[in-house]
N, C-alpha and C positions, 0 to 999 in steps of 0.2 A: 465485481461488485457492480459499480455504475460505467462503463465501458473504459473508462479512461484509464493510460497508462500504470502498470502496476507498479513500474520501476520507481525510485523513491529517490526525489530531486532534494538538496542540502538542505532547502526549506523546509519540506517535508518531513527530515529525518529530524531535523532541531524539533517542530511541533510536536510529530508522536513523541518522541523523548520529554518535552514537557508534559502535553498530555499524559503520558504513561506514569508522572510523579522521578522517572529514572534523574533530572536534572532541571534545575531550578538555579540557576543560573547562566552566565556568558562563560563563565571560564570551566564551571562543570562540563556544557556542553561541548568546549575546547578540549578537555580531557575524555570526552566519551566517545566524542565522533573521530577524535584527530584530525579536525580539517584547524584551521588555521583563524587564529582568534579574530583577525583579519575579516574575512572569510567572514566566522560567525558573527562578527558586528553586524556585518553589509544583509544578512536577512533577517538577522533579529531586527534591528532599524524598520524594514520595509513591514515584518511583521505587525510590528508596534505600530505603522502611521494608518493601515487597514485594519487594527484593530481587532485583531487574530490574537495576538499576544498583549500581554499585559506586564508592566514591569511595576514592581513596588521596593519602595525602602524599608527594608528591616536593620531596624537598629542592633547595635552591635556593643552597647556601653560608651562606658567614658573614653576610650580609647580606641581611636582608628575611625575610618570611615566606612558609613554604615553601608551593609550590603544590599545589592540590589536584586529582590526574586521577581522569579520568569514564573506567569500565571498564566492560565489559557485563557484571553479576552474576548468581550461579547461575540466578536465578528466571525469568531471560528463556526456560530450560529448557535441554535438550539435544534433539539429531539423531542418532537411529543412521542410519550410510550402510551400506547393503548393496551390495559388486559383485560380482557372480556373472557369474565365465567359466571359462571350456571346461575350463581344466586346475587352477582357483584360484577360491576366493572371499576378499576381501577386506573386513575389518566395519572400522566404524570409529564414533568419536564426533566430531561437531564439535558449538558453540558459536554464539548468533544472532549471530556475527560472521562464520562459514564458516570460523574457526580451526577446526583438526582437532586435536583435545584426544592421543585415541592411537587406534592402528590392528592388525589384528592379520591376517595373511595365515593362510586356511587349506588346504593342500593335499588338496584332492578335487576329482576329477572329478564334471562337472556333472549327467553322464548315467551311469547310467540312474534313481538313486537320490533322489527330490526330496528326499523323507523323514530322507534320511540327513545332506543337504547342510545343511536347514535346522534339525535340529537342532543339528549342529554351529554354526550361526550364530548360534541361541539360548545357545550353551555359551559360543563367542567374546565374543559382547557381555555373559553374566551375571560373567566375568571382569574385560573392563575396566570394565564399572558398580565393580564392588568393588573394583578399583584406584586409582580415583579418587575412593573416595569416594561413590560416587553409587548413587542409587536408581533403583526402574522409576517410580515417578512425575516423577522428573526428565527424564526422554525426553519430549518433547511432539511429538514428527513423528518418521518413516521413512523416509525413500530408497532405494531399491532401484532397482539398475542390470541390466537382463540384456541379452545377446546377440543378442535377435531382435527379431522385430517385433514391438508389442507394442498394445493396445487399451487407451490409457491409461485414460479411462474407466472401464473390468472391473477395468482391474490385474491382466488376465492376458497367455499372450504369444497372439500372433496366427496362426501356423503349425504346423501339426501336424506337419511332420519338421522345423526347425530348433528346435533343444530339448527336441527328442524324448521324450516321457514328461512334460514337463511344459506341454501344452497344457491339459489339463482341472483344474490344479491356481490356486485363487485365492490367488496367490503374496500382492499387495499383502492382502488381508483378514485372512490367515495371520499375517502380522507384523502386521497394525492390532490383531488378537486378542491377537500376546503381551506386544503393549510396550502395549498399551491406550493408543493410540493412532490421528490419523489416519496412516494408508501411503500413499506413491504411486510405480507404480511405473513409466520411464521405461528408452526404448530410451537403448544406451551409447555410442552415436553423437551423440543428441541432450547427453546428458549429459558429453560429451567434447569436445563445443562450448562448451557454458557455460563449463564450465572453463577449455578456452583464453579465451574472453575474459575471462574473469578480468583474464589477462595483457595486453591490450590496452585502447590509450584508448578512447573514445566516436568519436573521431572515426576508428577505426580498423575501423568496425564499419558495414555487416553484417556478416558471418564468415560463412563457410563453412569444416563443418571434414569434411573427409571420413578414412574410418578404413578403411586397405586395407591389409589383414591377412586371414583364412579366407575373412572376408567383406568384403562391401564396402558402407558405411554413410555415409551424410552426414549431418548435423547443421546446422539455416541457424539463428543467432544475429540478430534484427533489426538494428535501427538504435537500438530501443530497449530492447535487451541481453535481449530475452525470446525465447523458443525458440518454433521457430515449429513444429509442432505439425499440421498442416492440422486439418480435419473432424473426423477420427477418429484423431488419433497416428499416423498413419501415413505424414507425410510424410519425405522424407529415404531412405526402403528401396532406393536406388536400384542395389543388387546383383542385384535379379533382372530388368531392365528387357532389354528381349531386341533384340539388337543386330542378332542374324541368323536371320530366320525357316528357312533351310534348313540351319541345322544341327543336328548328334546331339548336340552336347556338350554336355551332362545337369550342372546344376548340383544344389546341395546341396537345393536348397528344390525339386525334381522335374523340373522344367522344362526345358527343351535350349533353346538359344542366347541365354542369360541373359549379361549383361556377366562377372555369379561366376565363369561357368562358363569364362571367357578369361584374367581379368586379378583372380581372386584370388589368395593365395596356394596355396590345396590344387590349382588349373587349374596354377599352376606346376610347384608338386611329381607330379602326378601327369602331365605332360607329360614330364619328367624322370626320371619315372619312378622314382620315392621312395613308397614304402610306409608309411602313416600311421604315425602312433607308437601304441601300446602300452598299452596299462593301466600296464605297468609302469613304460616312460619313455614318459609323452604328448606328451613334446619332442624323439624324437628322429628325427621325420620335420626337423623345423626347424634342428635342428644338425645333418644330412646336409645341407641344403640350404647352410646359413651355410658349409660346408668347402667348395663348390662355387664358389660367388662368393669366398669366400677365394681359392682355388687359380686364379679366372680361369680358370675352368675355360666354356668356350667354347661349349657347348650351351646352360650356367644361366646366363650373360650372354646370349646370344640369348633367351631365353625371359623374363628378365627386363625386355630390352626390348621386347619384344614387348605383355606386358601392361603397361609402362609407355606406347604411345603407343595402346591401347587408350582408358587410362585419362585419356590424357592430351584423347583424343578428347569423351569424356562430360565432362569439367570442362569443358572449352569448349561444350559446349552448358547447362551448368551454370550459368556464369560470363554466356553472351548470356541468357538465360533469369531470373538471380536478382539480374548484377552487383551481387555481394559487392564490399567494398571490402579484405578480407583472407580469402585461403585459407589456413586451413594442414592439414598434410599427416602425418597421424597412421599408427602402424601396423607390423604386422613390413615389408612391403612397403617401405616409406621406409626403415625401419631397416639393410634387409638391402645398400641398396649409395646410393652418393650419384645414382651414373646415375638412378636411378628416377625421382628427384626434380627433378633437371636435365630429364629426357625431358619429363617430364607439364609443366616448365616452357614447357620450348620449342613443344611441340605448341597449350596454351594462346594464348601470344602470337601464334603463329604464326595460329589457326584463329579464335578468339571475335574477336566486334567491337570496332573499336579502338576504342571510345568509353568501350568497360566495362571496355580493359586500361591505359586510359593513365595509371591510379594506381593501379592491381592491385598487390598484394605478396603470393606465393605462398613459405610459410616453411615448414618442418617445425615439429612440435609442440614446447616447451620443455617439455612438463612430461610427453611419454612416459605408460608406464604408470600415470600415478600423474592422469590427465584427467580421465577419469570421476569421482573421488572426490572433487577437488577442484570438478568440477560438481557432483556431490552435495551436498555441504555448501553451497555457494552455492545452490543449490534448496531444500535444508530451511531456511539463516536465510532465505530470504528467506523462506518458510510460515509461519517463526515472527515474524515482523516482519510477517507481516498480521494478527497480533492475532486469534489462535484463543482460542475462550473459555475455555482453560484457561490461558492467560496473559495476554500483555498486556490482553488486552479489560478486563477487570477493574480493572487500573490506570490504562489511559483513561476510563472512566468513571468512577472515582473521584475522578482527579485534576481533570476536567472537573468533577463534580460542585463540588466545593469553588474550584474558582478563583474 
Protein backbone atom coordinates (compact mmCIF):
# COMPACT_ATOMS: atom_id res chain seq x y z
CA UNK A 1 0.00 0.00 0.00
CA UNK A 2 2.48 2.66 1.15
CA UNK A 3 5.66 0.61 1.58
CA UNK A 4 5.44 0.22 5.36
CA UNK A 5 5.41 -3.17 7.11
CA UNK A 6 2.02 -4.87 6.87
CA UNK A 7 2.23 -6.67 10.21
CA UNK A 8 -0.21 -5.20 12.68
CA UNK A 9 1.01 -3.65 15.92
CA UNK A 10 -1.38 -3.67 18.90
CA UNK A 11 -2.06 0.04 18.42
CA UNK A 12 -2.84 -0.38 14.74
CA UNK A 13 -5.09 -3.36 15.48
CA UNK A 14 -7.10 -1.35 18.01
CA UNK A 15 -7.33 1.60 15.63
CA UNK A 16 -8.63 -0.58 12.80
CA UNK A 17 -11.25 -2.19 15.02
CA UNK A 18 -12.51 1.21 16.14
CA UNK A 19 -12.53 2.53 12.57
CA UNK A 20 -14.51 -0.52 11.43
CA UNK A 21 -17.06 -0.07 14.21
CA UNK A 22 -16.22 -3.46 15.67
CA UNK A 23 -15.26 -2.05 19.06
CA UNK A 24 -16.31 1.19 20.73
CA UNK A 25 -14.80 0.83 24.22
CA UNK A 26 -11.65 -0.35 25.95
CA UNK A 27 -13.49 -3.33 27.41
CA UNK A 28 -14.72 -4.40 23.96
CA UNK A 29 -11.20 -4.01 22.56
CA UNK A 30 -9.86 -6.33 25.27
CA UNK A 31 -12.55 -8.95 24.60
CA UNK A 32 -12.14 -8.89 20.82
CA UNK A 33 -8.34 -8.84 20.70
CA UNK A 34 -7.59 -10.96 23.77
CA UNK A 35 -5.09 -8.34 24.96
CA UNK A 36 -4.79 -7.45 28.63
CA UNK A 37 -6.78 -4.40 29.68
CA UNK A 38 -3.55 -2.74 30.83
CA UNK A 39 -2.11 -3.18 27.32
CA UNK A 40 -5.27 -1.82 25.74
CA UNK A 41 -5.20 1.15 28.12
CA UNK A 42 -1.57 1.94 27.32
CA UNK A 43 -2.13 2.07 23.57
CA UNK A 44 -5.49 3.82 23.78
CA UNK A 45 -4.11 6.50 26.10
CA UNK A 46 -1.24 7.21 23.72
CA UNK A 47 -3.54 7.43 20.71
CA UNK A 48 -5.83 9.76 22.66
CA UNK A 49 -2.87 12.03 23.39
CA UNK A 50 -1.96 12.06 19.71
CA UNK A 51 -5.57 12.73 18.71
CA UNK A 52 -5.80 9.58 16.57
CA UNK A 53 -8.59 8.33 18.84
CA UNK A 54 -11.20 10.30 20.75
CA UNK A 55 -13.17 9.20 23.79
CA UNK A 56 -16.57 10.59 24.71
CA UNK A 57 -18.85 9.84 27.64
CA UNK A 58 -22.19 8.23 26.84
CA UNK A 59 -24.94 8.61 29.48
CA UNK A 60 -26.13 5.30 30.94
CA UNK A 61 -29.19 6.54 32.79
CA UNK A 62 -29.64 7.34 36.49
CA UNK A 63 -27.59 4.42 37.77
CA UNK A 64 -23.99 3.51 37.08
CA UNK A 65 -21.05 5.39 35.63
CA UNK A 66 -21.25 6.82 32.10
CA UNK A 67 -19.65 4.61 29.49
CA UNK A 68 -16.77 5.99 27.44
CA UNK A 69 -17.04 5.50 23.69
CA UNK A 70 -13.99 5.31 21.45
CA UNK A 71 -14.16 7.01 18.05
CA UNK A 72 -11.70 8.00 15.36
CA UNK A 73 -10.01 11.30 16.17
CA UNK A 74 -8.99 14.19 13.98
CA UNK A 75 -5.35 13.17 14.31
CA UNK A 76 -5.97 10.05 12.19
CA UNK A 77 -6.23 12.34 9.20
CA UNK A 78 -8.68 12.91 6.39
CA UNK A 79 -8.98 11.98 2.73
CA UNK A 80 -9.90 14.16 -0.25
CA UNK A 81 -11.93 12.09 -2.71
CA UNK A 82 -12.24 13.34 -6.30
CA UNK A 83 -14.72 11.51 -8.53
CA UNK A 84 -14.20 12.73 -12.09
CA UNK A 85 -17.07 12.07 -14.49
CA UNK A 86 -17.89 13.20 -17.99
CA UNK A 87 -20.47 15.82 -17.08
CA UNK A 88 -19.65 16.61 -13.45
CA UNK A 89 -17.03 16.03 -10.78
CA UNK A 90 -17.65 15.26 -7.11
CA UNK A 91 -15.21 16.44 -4.44
CA UNK A 92 -15.55 15.05 -0.93
CA UNK A 93 -13.79 14.74 2.41
CA UNK A 94 -13.83 11.41 4.24
CA UNK A 95 -12.23 10.15 7.42
CA UNK A 96 -10.31 7.09 8.62
CA UNK A 97 -13.56 5.19 9.19
CA UNK A 98 -14.54 5.78 5.52
CA UNK A 99 -17.37 8.09 6.58
CA UNK A 100 -18.14 10.93 4.15
CA UNK A 101 -17.74 14.18 6.09
CA UNK A 102 -19.03 16.39 3.29
CA UNK A 103 -19.18 16.52 -0.50
CA UNK A 104 -19.82 18.89 -3.35
CA UNK A 105 -20.73 18.29 -7.00
CA UNK A 106 -19.17 20.56 -9.63
CA UNK A 107 -21.16 20.87 -12.83
CA UNK A 108 -18.34 20.94 -15.38
CA UNK A 109 -17.55 18.88 -18.47
CA UNK A 110 -14.49 16.66 -18.14
CA UNK A 111 -13.25 17.59 -21.60
CA UNK A 112 -11.55 19.46 -23.10
CA UNK A 113 -9.91 21.65 -20.40
CA UNK A 114 -8.17 19.67 -17.63
CA UNK A 115 -6.72 22.78 -16.00
CA UNK A 116 -10.14 24.32 -15.55
CA UNK A 117 -11.51 21.13 -14.02
CA UNK A 118 -8.58 20.77 -11.61
CA UNK A 119 -8.85 24.40 -10.55
CA UNK A 120 -12.52 23.90 -9.69
CA UNK A 121 -11.57 20.78 -7.73
CA UNK A 122 -9.05 22.73 -5.65
CA UNK A 123 -11.55 25.51 -4.99
CA UNK A 124 -14.25 23.06 -3.90
CA UNK A 125 -11.81 21.23 -1.61
CA UNK A 126 -10.72 24.50 -0.01
CA UNK A 127 -14.36 25.40 0.67
CA UNK A 128 -15.09 21.99 2.19
CA UNK A 129 -12.03 22.16 4.44
CA UNK A 130 -12.88 25.66 5.63
CA UNK A 131 -16.48 24.66 6.30
CA UNK A 132 -15.36 21.96 8.74
CA UNK A 133 -12.49 23.79 10.40
CA UNK A 134 -9.87 21.63 8.70
CA UNK A 135 -6.51 22.64 7.29
CA UNK A 136 -4.38 21.30 4.46
CA UNK A 137 -2.20 19.49 7.01
CA UNK A 138 -5.23 17.43 8.09
CA UNK A 139 -5.40 15.84 4.62
CA UNK A 140 -3.19 12.74 4.55
CA UNK A 141 -4.42 11.02 1.38
CA UNK A 142 -6.11 11.80 -1.94
CA UNK A 143 -8.09 9.25 -3.95
CA UNK A 144 -9.16 10.05 -7.52
CA UNK A 145 -11.61 8.12 -9.69
CA UNK A 146 -11.63 8.53 -13.48
CA UNK A 147 -13.93 7.05 -16.17
CA UNK A 148 -11.06 5.71 -18.25
CA UNK A 149 -8.36 3.04 -18.28
CA UNK A 150 -5.67 3.88 -15.73
CA UNK A 151 -1.99 3.21 -15.25
CA UNK A 152 -2.41 2.72 -11.51
CA UNK A 153 1.30 2.88 -10.72
CA UNK A 154 1.95 6.11 -12.67
CA UNK A 155 -1.32 7.84 -11.84
CA UNK A 156 -2.19 8.70 -15.44
CA UNK A 157 -4.94 7.72 -17.86
CA UNK A 158 -3.89 4.94 -20.20
CA UNK A 159 -5.80 5.68 -23.40
CA UNK A 160 -5.35 8.52 -25.87
CA UNK A 161 -8.98 8.89 -26.96
CA UNK A 162 -10.91 8.16 -23.75
CA UNK A 163 -10.62 11.30 -21.60
CA UNK A 164 -9.08 13.09 -24.56
CA UNK A 165 -6.80 15.92 -23.47
CA UNK A 166 -5.92 14.23 -20.19
CA UNK A 167 -3.56 11.57 -21.55
CA UNK A 168 -0.37 13.48 -20.66
CA UNK A 169 -1.69 14.94 -17.42
CA UNK A 170 -0.04 13.50 -14.28
CA UNK A 171 -3.33 13.61 -12.38
CA UNK A 172 -2.16 11.80 -9.25
CA UNK A 173 1.05 13.82 -9.17
CA UNK A 174 -0.78 17.14 -9.48
CA UNK A 175 -3.22 16.21 -6.71
CA UNK A 176 -0.37 15.00 -4.50
CA UNK A 177 1.57 18.22 -5.00
CA UNK A 178 -1.41 20.45 -4.31
CA UNK A 179 -2.57 18.65 -1.16
CA UNK A 180 0.98 17.83 0.00
CA UNK A 181 0.23 14.15 0.61
CA UNK A 182 0.12 10.84 -1.28
CA UNK A 183 -2.46 10.50 -4.06
CA UNK A 184 -3.81 7.41 -5.80
CA UNK A 185 -5.87 7.32 -9.00
CA UNK A 186 -8.02 4.37 -10.04
CA UNK A 187 -10.55 3.46 -12.67
CA UNK A 188 -14.12 4.24 -11.63
CA UNK A 189 -15.27 0.64 -12.12
CA UNK A 190 -12.73 -0.56 -9.53
CA UNK A 191 -13.85 2.00 -6.96
CA UNK A 192 -17.52 1.28 -7.69
CA UNK A 193 -16.80 -2.38 -7.03
CA UNK A 194 -15.08 -1.54 -3.76
CA UNK A 195 -18.03 0.66 -2.80
CA UNK A 196 -20.48 -2.13 -3.60
CA UNK A 197 -18.41 -4.54 -1.49
CA UNK A 198 -18.98 -2.35 1.59
CA UNK A 199 -22.68 -3.30 1.42
CA UNK A 200 -21.96 -7.04 1.47
CA UNK A 201 -20.99 -9.62 4.06
CA UNK A 202 -17.69 -11.48 3.77
CA UNK A 203 -19.45 -14.65 2.59
CA UNK A 204 -20.91 -12.71 -0.38
CA UNK A 205 -17.44 -12.22 -1.89
CA UNK A 206 -15.82 -12.43 -4.43
CA UNK A 207 -17.75 -9.65 -6.12
CA UNK A 208 -17.92 -8.74 -9.80
CA UNK A 209 -19.26 -5.23 -10.38
CA UNK A 210 -20.28 -4.29 -13.93
CA UNK A 211 -20.70 -0.64 -14.78
CA UNK A 212 -22.99 -0.44 -17.81
CA UNK A 213 -23.21 3.12 -19.02
CA UNK A 214 -21.62 5.20 -21.80
CA UNK A 215 -18.79 2.70 -21.48
CA UNK A 216 -18.61 -0.82 -20.08
CA UNK A 217 -16.26 -1.62 -17.24
CA UNK A 218 -15.79 -4.28 -14.60
CA UNK A 219 -14.34 -4.28 -11.12
CA UNK A 220 -13.44 -7.47 -9.27
CA UNK A 221 -13.20 -7.65 -5.48
CA UNK A 222 -11.44 -10.76 -4.23
CA UNK A 223 -12.57 -12.94 -1.33
CA UNK A 224 -10.29 -10.96 1.00
CA UNK A 225 -12.02 -7.69 -0.03
CA UNK A 226 -9.18 -6.36 -2.19
CA UNK A 227 -9.38 -4.83 -5.67
CA UNK A 228 -7.95 -7.13 -8.34
CA UNK A 229 -6.09 -4.73 -10.65
CA UNK A 230 -3.84 -7.13 -12.52
CA UNK A 231 -0.15 -6.56 -13.21
CA UNK A 232 -0.47 -3.00 -14.53
CA UNK A 233 -3.87 -1.86 -13.29
CA UNK A 234 -5.81 -2.64 -16.46
CA UNK A 235 -7.84 -5.61 -15.21
CA UNK A 236 -11.57 -5.19 -15.82
CA UNK A 237 -11.32 -3.09 -18.99
CA UNK A 238 -13.86 -5.34 -20.67
CA UNK A 239 -15.63 -2.72 -22.78
CA UNK A 240 -13.02 -3.05 -25.49
CA UNK A 241 -13.06 -6.82 -25.83
CA UNK A 242 -13.58 -7.59 -29.51
CA UNK A 243 -16.64 -9.76 -30.06
CA UNK A 244 -16.94 -9.53 -33.86
CA UNK A 245 -13.79 -9.35 -36.00
CA UNK A 246 -15.87 -8.72 -39.14
CA UNK A 247 -17.84 -5.81 -37.72
CA UNK A 248 -17.37 -2.21 -38.78
CA UNK A 249 -19.11 -0.88 -35.68
CA UNK A 250 -16.64 1.62 -34.22
CA UNK A 251 -16.09 1.94 -30.48
CA UNK A 252 -15.17 5.18 -28.71
CA UNK A 253 -11.69 3.67 -28.17
CA UNK A 254 -11.13 3.86 -31.94
CA UNK A 255 -11.26 0.11 -32.65
CA UNK A 256 -14.09 -1.81 -34.31
CA UNK A 257 -16.06 -4.79 -33.07
CA UNK A 258 -15.75 -4.02 -29.34
CA UNK A 259 -18.57 -5.01 -26.99
CA UNK A 260 -18.84 -1.28 -26.25
CA UNK A 261 -19.78 -0.66 -29.87
CA UNK A 262 -22.77 -2.99 -29.47
CA UNK A 263 -23.97 -2.82 -25.91
CA UNK A 264 -22.99 0.52 -24.33
CA UNK A 265 -25.37 3.40 -23.79
CA UNK A 266 -23.66 5.25 -26.65
CA UNK A 267 -24.20 2.28 -28.94
CA UNK A 268 -27.91 2.11 -28.12
CA UNK A 269 -28.41 5.83 -28.66
CA UNK A 270 -26.46 5.72 -31.93
CA UNK A 271 -28.59 2.82 -33.16
CA UNK A 272 -31.73 4.84 -32.41
CA UNK A 273 -30.39 7.94 -34.15
CA UNK A 274 -30.22 9.99 -30.92
CA UNK A 275 -27.66 12.77 -31.22
CA UNK A 276 -25.11 13.17 -28.45
CA UNK A 277 -25.63 15.78 -25.78
CA UNK A 278 -24.39 19.30 -26.35
CA UNK A 279 -22.20 21.47 -24.12
CA UNK A 280 -25.35 23.39 -23.20
CA UNK A 281 -27.18 20.19 -22.23
CA UNK A 282 -24.77 17.23 -22.04
CA UNK A 283 -27.54 14.92 -20.80
CA UNK A 284 -30.00 15.65 -23.58
CA UNK A 285 -29.25 12.31 -25.28
CA UNK A 286 -30.02 10.33 -22.11
CA UNK A 287 -33.20 12.31 -21.60
CA UNK A 288 -34.30 11.52 -25.14
CA UNK A 289 -33.64 7.80 -24.63
CA UNK A 290 -35.47 7.81 -21.30
CA UNK A 291 -38.53 9.32 -22.97
CA UNK A 292 -38.52 6.55 -25.60
CA UNK A 293 -38.22 3.88 -22.90
CA UNK A 294 -41.07 5.36 -20.87
CA UNK A 295 -43.27 5.33 -23.96
CA UNK A 296 -42.31 1.67 -24.56
CA UNK A 297 -41.05 2.65 -28.01
CA UNK A 298 -40.59 -0.66 -29.93
CA UNK A 299 -37.22 0.31 -31.44
CA UNK A 300 -35.83 1.45 -28.09
CA UNK A 301 -37.12 -1.69 -26.37
CA UNK A 302 -35.52 -3.90 -29.02
CA UNK A 303 -32.20 -2.01 -28.92
CA UNK A 304 -31.97 -2.29 -25.14
CA UNK A 305 -32.83 -5.98 -25.24
CA UNK A 306 -30.19 -6.68 -27.90
CA UNK A 307 -27.61 -4.82 -25.82
CA UNK A 308 -28.64 -6.75 -22.70
CA UNK A 309 -28.27 -10.08 -24.54
CA UNK A 310 -24.72 -9.15 -25.60
CA UNK A 311 -23.96 -8.12 -22.02
CA UNK A 312 -25.43 -11.37 -20.74
CA UNK A 313 -23.12 -13.41 -23.00
CA UNK A 314 -20.13 -11.41 -21.80
CA UNK A 315 -21.14 -11.73 -18.15
CA UNK A 316 -21.56 -15.50 -18.49
CA UNK A 317 -17.97 -15.75 -19.72
CA UNK A 318 -16.77 -13.65 -16.78
CA UNK A 319 -18.72 -15.85 -14.36
CA UNK A 320 -17.03 -18.97 -15.72
CA UNK A 321 -13.63 -17.25 -15.56
CA UNK A 322 -13.79 -15.60 -12.12
CA UNK A 323 -16.52 -17.57 -10.29
CA UNK A 324 -17.84 -14.63 -8.24
CA UNK A 325 -20.36 -15.17 -5.45
CA UNK A 326 -22.12 -11.86 -6.21
CA UNK A 327 -22.58 -9.75 -9.33
CA UNK A 328 -23.70 -6.15 -8.97
CA UNK A 329 -24.94 -4.33 -12.06
CA UNK A 330 -24.77 -0.54 -12.03
CA UNK A 331 -24.97 2.33 -14.48
CA UNK A 332 -27.48 4.06 -16.71
CA UNK A 333 -28.23 0.94 -18.78
CA UNK A 334 -29.57 -0.88 -15.73
CA UNK A 335 -31.41 2.19 -14.45
CA UNK A 336 -33.22 2.65 -17.77
CA UNK A 337 -35.22 -0.55 -17.64
CA UNK A 338 -35.77 -3.56 -15.37
CA UNK A 339 -35.69 -5.67 -18.54
CA UNK A 340 -31.94 -5.06 -18.87
CA UNK A 341 -31.25 -6.67 -15.49
CA UNK A 342 -33.66 -9.58 -16.05
CA UNK A 343 -32.28 -10.28 -19.56
CA UNK A 344 -28.67 -10.31 -18.38
CA UNK A 345 -29.60 -12.51 -15.44
CA UNK A 346 -31.47 -14.96 -17.68
CA UNK A 347 -28.61 -15.30 -20.18
CA UNK A 348 -26.05 -15.82 -17.41
CA UNK A 349 -28.02 -18.58 -15.69
CA UNK A 350 -28.62 -20.26 -19.03
CA UNK A 351 -25.07 -20.08 -20.40
CA UNK A 352 -22.63 -20.11 -17.48
CA UNK A 353 -21.60 -23.40 -15.91
CA UNK A 354 -24.00 -24.63 -13.24
CA UNK A 355 -21.22 -25.00 -10.66
CA UNK A 356 -20.56 -21.25 -10.99
CA UNK A 357 -24.21 -20.18 -10.85
CA UNK A 358 -25.76 -22.43 -8.20
CA UNK A 359 -25.09 -19.87 -5.44
CA UNK A 360 -24.55 -16.82 -7.62
CA UNK A 361 -26.59 -13.69 -6.82
CA UNK A 362 -27.08 -11.00 -9.50
CA UNK A 363 -28.55 -7.73 -8.28
CA UNK A 364 -28.69 -4.01 -9.12
CA UNK A 365 -26.43 -1.56 -7.33
CA UNK A 366 -27.65 -0.37 -3.94
CA UNK A 367 -25.45 2.74 -4.09
CA UNK A 368 -26.31 4.12 -7.54
CA UNK A 369 -24.11 7.04 -8.55
CA UNK A 370 -22.52 7.17 -5.09
CA UNK A 371 -20.71 3.85 -5.52
CA UNK A 372 -17.39 5.31 -6.69
CA UNK A 373 -17.37 7.86 -3.86
CA UNK A 374 -18.06 5.18 -1.25
CA UNK A 375 -15.27 3.08 -2.75
CA UNK A 376 -12.84 6.00 -2.80
CA UNK A 377 -13.59 6.71 0.86
CA UNK A 378 -12.99 3.04 1.70
CA UNK A 379 -9.69 2.95 -0.19
CA UNK A 380 -8.62 6.22 1.42
CA UNK A 381 -9.42 4.93 4.89
CA UNK A 382 -7.42 1.76 4.20
CA UNK A 383 -4.47 3.90 3.17
CA UNK A 384 -4.69 5.98 6.36
CA UNK A 385 -4.90 2.85 8.47
CA UNK A 386 -1.85 1.35 6.81
CA UNK A 387 0.07 3.77 9.03
CA UNK A 388 1.50 6.39 6.71
CA UNK A 389 4.56 8.19 8.11
CA UNK A 390 2.56 11.34 8.88
CA UNK A 391 -0.20 9.62 10.83
CA UNK A 392 -0.42 6.37 12.68
CA UNK A 393 3.19 5.24 12.31
CA UNK A 394 4.33 7.77 14.91
CA UNK A 395 1.66 6.56 17.31
CA UNK A 396 2.53 2.91 16.74
CA UNK A 397 6.26 3.47 17.28
CA UNK A 398 5.74 5.61 20.37
CA UNK A 399 3.18 3.29 21.96
CA UNK A 400 5.26 0.19 21.30
CA UNK A 401 8.36 1.87 22.71
CA UNK A 402 6.69 2.59 26.05
CA UNK A 403 4.81 -0.68 26.29
